[in-house]
C-alpha positions in Angstrom: 6.7 8.1 30.7 5.0 7.8 34.1 1.9 9.6 32.9 -1.6 8.7 31.7 -2.5 8.8 28.0 -5.6 8.4 26.0 -3.8 6.0 23.7 -0.4 4.3 23.5 0.7 3.2 20.0 3.4 0.5 19.8 5.5 0.3 16.7 6.2 2.9 14.0 5.1 1.0 11.0 3.0 3.0 8.6 -0.4 1.8 9.9 0.5 2.7 13.5 1.9 6.1 12.4 -1.3 7.0 10.5 -3.4 6.0 13.5 -1.1 8.0 15.8 -1.6 11.0 13.6 -5.4 10.6 13.3 -5.7 10.2 17.1 -3.4 13.2 17.8 -5.3 15.5 15.4 -8.6 14.5 17.0 -7.3 15.8 20.4 -6.1 12.5 22.0 -3.1 12.5 24.2 -0.8 9.9 22.5 2.4 8.2 23.5 4.1 6.4 20.6 6.8 3.8 21.4 9.0 1.6 19.2 11.5 -1.0 20.5 13.7 -0.3 17.4 16.2 2.5 17.1 14.6 3.5 13.7 11.2 4.5 12.4 9.1 2.3 10.1 9.1 -1.2 11.7 9.0 -3.9 9.0 8.3 -1.2 6.3 11.4 0.9 7.1 13.6 2.5 4.5 17.2 1.3 4.8 20.1 3.8 4.3 23.0 3.7 3.6 23.2 0.9 1.0 25.9 -0.8 3.0 23.4 -1.4 5.8 21.0 -3.2 3.3 23.7 -5.5 2.1 24.8 -6.2 5.7 21.2 -6.9 6.7 20.9 -9.7 4.2 24.4 -11.1 4.8 25.8 -10.0 1.5 29.4 -8.7 0.9 29.6 -4.9 0.9 28.6 -3.1 -2.4 31.4 -2.1 -4.7 32.0 1.4 -6.0 29.8 0.9 -9.1 26.7 1.5 -6.8 27.8 5.1 -6.1 27.6 6.6 -2.7 25.9 4.5 -0.1 24.1 7.5 1.5 22.4 8.2 -1.8 20.3 5.1 -1.4 17.0 4.8 0.6 15.6 1.3 0.0 12.1 0.4 1.2 11.7 -3.1 2.6 8.0 -3.0 1.6 7.6 -0.4 -1.1 4.0 0.7 -1.9 2.6 3.4 -4.1 -0.1 5.9 -3.1 -3.2 6.4 -5.3 -3.2 10.1 -6.1 -6.9 10.3 -5.2 -6.8 7.5 -2.7 -7.4 7.0 1.0 -3.8 7.5 2.2 -3.4 10.8 0.4 -6.7 12.0 2.0 -5.5 10.8 5.4 -2.1 12.6 4.9 -3.9 15.8 4.0 -6.3 15.4 7.0 -3.5 15.0 9.5 -1.3 17.7 7.9 1.6 15.4 7.2 1.9 16.6 3.6 3.6 19.7 5.0 6.7 17.6 5.6 6.7 15.5 2.4 7.3 15.9 -1.3 5.8 13.5 -3.8 6.5 12.6 -7.4 4.2 10.8 -9.8 5.0 7.3 -11.0 5.5 7.2 -14.7 3.7 4.1 -15.8 1.0 1.6 -14.9 1.1 -1.7 -16.8 -0.6 -5.1 -16.9 0.9 -8.4 -18.0 -1.0 -10.5 -20.6 0.1 -13.4 -22.8 3.8 -12.8 -22.1 3.6 -9.1 -22.9 3.5 -5.9 -20.8 0.8 -3.4 -21.9 -0.3 0.0 -20.6 -3.5 -0.2 -18.5 -6.2 1.5 -20.6 -8.4 3.7 -18.5 -10.3 6.0 -20.9 -12.1 5.7 -24.3 -9.1 6.8 -26.3 -6.7 4.3 -24.6 -9.3 1.5 -24.9 -9.4 1.9 -28.7 -5.6 2.1 -28.9 -4.8 -0.8 -26.5 -3.1 -3.9 -27.7 -4.8 -5.9 -25.0 -8.0 -6.5 -27.0 -9.2 -7.1 -30.5 -11.3 -4.5 -32.4 -14.8 -5.6 -31.4 -13.7 -6.1 -27.7 -12.2 -2.6 -27.7 -15.6 -1.2 -28.5 -17.3 -3.2 -25.8 -14.7 -2.1 -23.3 -15.1 1.5 -24.4 -18.8 1.3 -23.8 -18.2 -0.2 -20.4 -15.8 2.6 -19.4 -18.3 5.2 -20.6 -21.0 3.6 -18.4 -18.7 3.5 -15.4 -17.6 7.1 -15.7 -21.2 8.4 -16.3 -22.8 6.5 -13.4 -23.8 8.5 -10.3 -24.7 6.5 -7.3 -27.4 9.0 -6.2 -29.0 9.3 -9.6 -30.8 6.2 -10.8 -31.3 7.8 -14.3 -27.5 7.2 -14.9 -27.8 3.5 -14.1 -29.5 2.7 -17.5 -31.7 -0.1 -16.2 -28.8 -1.7 -14.4 -29.0 -1.4 -10.6 -25.3 -1.6 -9.5 -26.3 -2.1 -5.8 -28.3 -5.3 -6.4 -26.3 -6.9 -9.2 -22.8 -8.5 -9.2 -19.7 -7.4 -10.9 -19.9 -10.5 -13.1 -23.4 -9.4 -14.2 -21.9 -6.0 -15.0 -19.2 -7.6 -17.2 -21.8 -9.8 -18.9 -24.0 -6.8 -19.6 -21.3 -5.4 -21.8 -20.1 -8.7 -23.2 -16.6 -8.4 -21.9 -14.5 -11.5 -22.4 -12.5 -13.3 -19.7 -9.2 -11.5 -20.6 -10.8 -8.1 -20.4 -12.4 -9.0 -17.1 -9.0 -10.1 -15.9 -7.1 -6.9 -16.4 -10.1 -4.7 -15.4 -10.5 -6.4 -12.1 -6.9 -6.7 -11.2 -5.1 -3.8 -12.9 -7.8 -1.2 -12.8 -10.0 -2.1 -9.8 -6.9 -3.6 -8.0 -8.6 -6.7 -6.6 -6.2 -9.4 -5.4 -8.3 -12.4 -6.4 -11.6 -13.1 -8.2 -13.9 -13.3 -5.2 -15.0 -9.8 -6.1 -16.9 -11.1 -9.1 -19.8 -12.1 -6.8 -19.8 -8.8 -4.9 -22.1 -5.8 -5.7 -21.1 -4.1 -9.0 -21.0 -0.7 -7.3 -17.9 -1.7 -5.4 -16.0 -2.4 -8.6 -17.3 0.8 -10.2 -16.0 2.8 -7.3 -12.6 1.3 -7.6 -12.4 1.9 -11.3 -13.5 5.5 -10.7 -10.8 5.9 -8.1 -8.1 4.7 -10.5 -9.4 7.0 -13.2 -9.7 10.0 -10.9 -6.2 9.4 -9.6 -4.8 9.2 -13.1 -6.6 12.4 -14.0 -4.7 14.3 -11.3 -1.2 14.0 -12.9 -1.6 12.1 -16.1 1.2 9.5 -16.3 -0.2 7.0 -13.8 -2.6 7.0 -10.8 0.3 6.5 -8.4 2.5 8.8 -6.3 5.7 8.0 -4.4 7.4 10.1 -1.7 10.8 11.6 -2.5 13.5 9.8 -0.4 11.2 6.8 0.1 8.5 5.7 2.4 10.7 6.2 5.5 9.7 9.8 5.2 6.1 9.0 6.1 6.5 7.8 9.7 9.0 10.6 10.4 6.4 13.1 9.1 3.9 11.7 11.5 6.4 12.0 14.3 6.7 15.7 13.6 3.0 16.0 13.5 2.4 14.2 16.7 4.9 16.4 18.5 3.0 19.5 17.3 -0.2 18.1 18.8 1.5 17.2 22.1 2.2 13.6 21.4 5.3 11.9 22.7 7.6 9.6 20.6 10.1 7.2 22.1 12.4 5.1 20.0 14.7 2.3 21.3 12.2 1.8 24.2 11.6 -1.9 25.2 8.0 -2.9 25.9 8.2 -5.5 28.7 4.5 -5.9 29.4 1.1 -4.8 28.3 -0.6 -4.3 31.7 -4.1 -5.7 32.0 -6.8 -5.4 34.6 -10.1 -7.4 34.5 -9.5 -8.1 30.8 -8.9 -4.4 29.9 -5.6 -2.8 29.1 -4.5 -0.2 31.6 -1.0 0.6 30.6 2.5 -0.4 29.3 5.5 -1.4 31.4 9.0 -0.7 30.2 11.5 -1.7 32.9 10.3 -0.1 36.1 8.3 2.6 34.3 4.5 2.3 33.7 2.6 4.5 31.3 -1.1 4.3 31.9 -3.7 4.5 29.1 -7.2 3.8 28.0 -6.3 2.1 24.7 -3.3 0.5 22.9 -2.8 0.4 19.2 0.0 -1.9 17.9 1.4 -4.2 15.2 1.2 -8.0 15.5 4.8 -8.3 16.9 3.8 -6.8 20.2 0.9 -9.2 20.9 1.9 -12.6 19.5 -0.8 -14.4 21.5 -3.6 -12.3 20.0 -2.9 -12.9 16.3 -3.0 -15.8 13.9 -0.9 -16.6 10.9 -3.0 -16.7 7.8 -0.3 -16.9 5.1 3.0 -15.7 3.9 4.3 -13.0 1.5 7.5 -13.3 -0.6 9.3 -10.1 -1.6 12.4 -9.7 -3.8 14.3 -6.4 -3.8 16.2 -6.1 -7.0 18.9 -3.5 -7.7 19.4 -2.7 -11.4 21.2 -0.2 -13.6 18.4 0.1 -16.2 14.6 0.6 -16.3 12.3 -2.4 -16.7 12.3 -3.4 -20.4 9.1 -2.7 -22.4 7.9 0.0 -20.1 8.9 2.8 -22.5 12.0 3.5 -20.4 9.8 4.6 -17.5 11.9 5.7 -14.6 9.2 4.4 -12.2 6.4 2.0 -12.9 4.0 -0.7 -11.6 3.2 -3.9 -13.4 0.4 -6.3 -12.2 0.5 -9.9 -13.3 -3.1 -11.1 -12.9 -3.4 -14.5 -11.3 -4.9 -16.3 -14.3 -2.1 -15.2 -16.6 0.3 -17.5 -14.7 -2.1 -20.1 -13.3 -2.2 -18.8 -9.8 -4.7 -17.9 -7.1 -2.9 -14.6 -6.3 -1.6 -11.7 -8.4 2.1 -11.0 -8.7 3.1 -7.3 -8.2 6.1 -5.6 -9.7 7.1 -2.0 -8.8 10.1 0.1 -9.8 11.4 3.4 -8.4 14.8 5.1 -9.2 17.2 7.9 -8.6 14.5 10.3 -9.7 12.8 9.7 -6.4 16.1 10.2 -4.5 16.1 6.6 -3.4 19.1 5.4 -5.4 22.4 6.7 -6.8 22.3 8.3 -10.2 21.4 5.8 -13.0 20.2 3.1 -10.6 16.8 1.5 -10.2 15.1 -0.5 -7.4 12.5 -3.1 -8.4 10.4 -5.2 -6.1 8.5 -8.4 -7.0 6.0 -9.7 -4.5 3.2 -12.2 -4.1 1.3 -14.3 -1.7 3.0 -17.6 -1.1 1.0 -20.6 -2.4 3.5 -23.4 -2.7 6.6 -24.8 -0.9 8.8 -23.1 -3.5 8.1 -19.4 -3.1 11.0 -18.1 -5.2 9.7 -20.0 -8.2 6.3 -18.3 -7.7 7.8 -14.8 -8.3 9.8 -16.0 -11.4 7.3 -14.5 -13.9 7.9 -11.1 -12.3 11.7 -11.5 -12.1 11.8 -12.5 -15.8 10.4 -9.1 -16.8 13.2 -7.1 -15.1 16.2 -7.9 -17.4 19.7 -8.2 -15.9 19.7 -7.8 -12.0 22.9 -6.6 -10.3 21.8 -7.7 -6.8 18.7 -9.2 -5.2 17.5 -9.7 -1.7 14.6 -12.1 -0.9 12.4 -12.1 2.2 9.6 -14.4 3.1 7.4 -13.0 5.9 4.4 -14.4 7.8 1.1 -12.6 7.4 -0.7 -12.2 10.7 -4.3 -11.1 11.4 -5.7 -10.2 14.9 -7.9 -12.7 16.7 -9.0 -10.0 19.1 -10.9 -7.1 17.7 -10.2 -5.0 20.8 -13.8 -4.4 21.8 -13.2 -5.8 25.4 -9.5 -5.5 25.8 -9.2 -2.1 24.1 -6.0 -3.4 22.3 -6.4 -2.7 18.6 -4.0 -4.7 16.4 -3.2 -4.1 12.7 -2.8 -6.9 10.2 0.6 -7.5 8.5 1.4 -5.9 5.1 0.1 -7.8 2.1 1.8 -8.3 -1.3 0.1 -5.4 -3.0 2.3 -2.5 -4.3 -0.3 0.1 -3.5 -1.7 1.4 -0.1 -5.4 0.9 -0.5 -5.6 -2.3 1.5 -3.3 -0.7 4.2 -5.7 2.2 4.5 -8.8 0.0 4.7 -7.2 -1.7 7.7 -6.4 1.6 9.4 -9.9 2.9 8.9 -11.3 -0.4 10.3 -9.1 -0.1 13.4 -10.0 3.6 13.8 -13.7 2.7 13.8 -13.2 -0.1 16.3 -11.1 2.2 18.6 -13.2 5.3 18.4 -16.7 4.0 17.6 -16.8 6.4 14.6 -16.4 6.2 10.9 -13.6 8.5 9.7 -15.3 11.5 8.0 -13.6 12.0 4.6 -16.1 14.8 3.8 -14.0 17.2 6.0 -10.8 16.4 4.1 -9.7 18.8 1.3 -7.9 17.1 -1.6 -4.9 19.1 -2.6 -1.3 18.0 -2.4 -0.1 21.3 -3.8 1.8 22.0 -7.0 5.3 21.6 -5.4 4.8 17.8 -5.0 5.0 17.4 -8.8 
């Protein structure tokens, strides 16, 4: 450890692991430390099942749950957009060599007490039960416009400049009603609140195109999930880092971040000091440089059946837009199962999550819990959401934000790319990234 590094990364949460991989691949000498004995930090995968029950103070699982070692339960499950940022980063860093993915079977939205498939093309728009006949036609025309638009070709804009008009003006142009705007913004464009309505329309158009392009890759939904759970991701980055000369240390206490004239110069663990130019870390390593901006509630639910009304999908995501349940934040429901090798045969793992808005968080996720049917066991966590108060420009300590309530990785990747830019002074160049996960992942 008594060496000098370009960067030291603290914590093996997914954001830190991605950054470690990006820095290693770009030629940096990286030391990656975690005070825990396991990879993943707060987004670890727990196995065997007995450890999950013990972690939450529950009596051991009985024999109906099958073999404990067949379970890999993510504490913060999230899906990957098949054409999204994380997949591109995985390909860029080469981590896909160590992972196998499987598509998620269904993408749904909640409206008026019902679960409906998210419509994403002309055919689905006309068949959807989310809209009346005339609204279906308006929405179909909207989707055609979005798919045909090319940012560098004003001829495709059809007298509507998407850079200098808002998303609300775009919706108004096609006469979309409030319900259609609701599921379009939250289940297709994956916004978490309605602030986006006043942002440039091109941002929403890009997000809808991302959803559509991701869906087109494998057909059932735009989402992918790693076999054996998300815990495979940080371990994949560990293998990658080793190939590029990086060093990983688990179960290594971090006693001090050593500073000199306001700049980080190293990390002390016991009597050892590793010197460095930069530090990248999660909020837990620098409590005095972050602020609490909210809380997230998550409920892990173990079930012996798929979520009702999802066409018996063995994996799925359901988004409950905020206005459907008189909230400011969406509620997210995700489900994976034994088909992803994360549960014993015949078992399912659902997660319901949202941003806390009241002093009764468990009541806030009730609309999501009510969709699940009978639950055999559930585990509830409420975690603080932290954001950095120091951008790292002077200190050269670059801190990630906590994981939000979303069940997809797009916001996670935006945070990683922002940290990468602050740390290196450069935008990450996606033009150099191929996009091919290979056939074996499906």
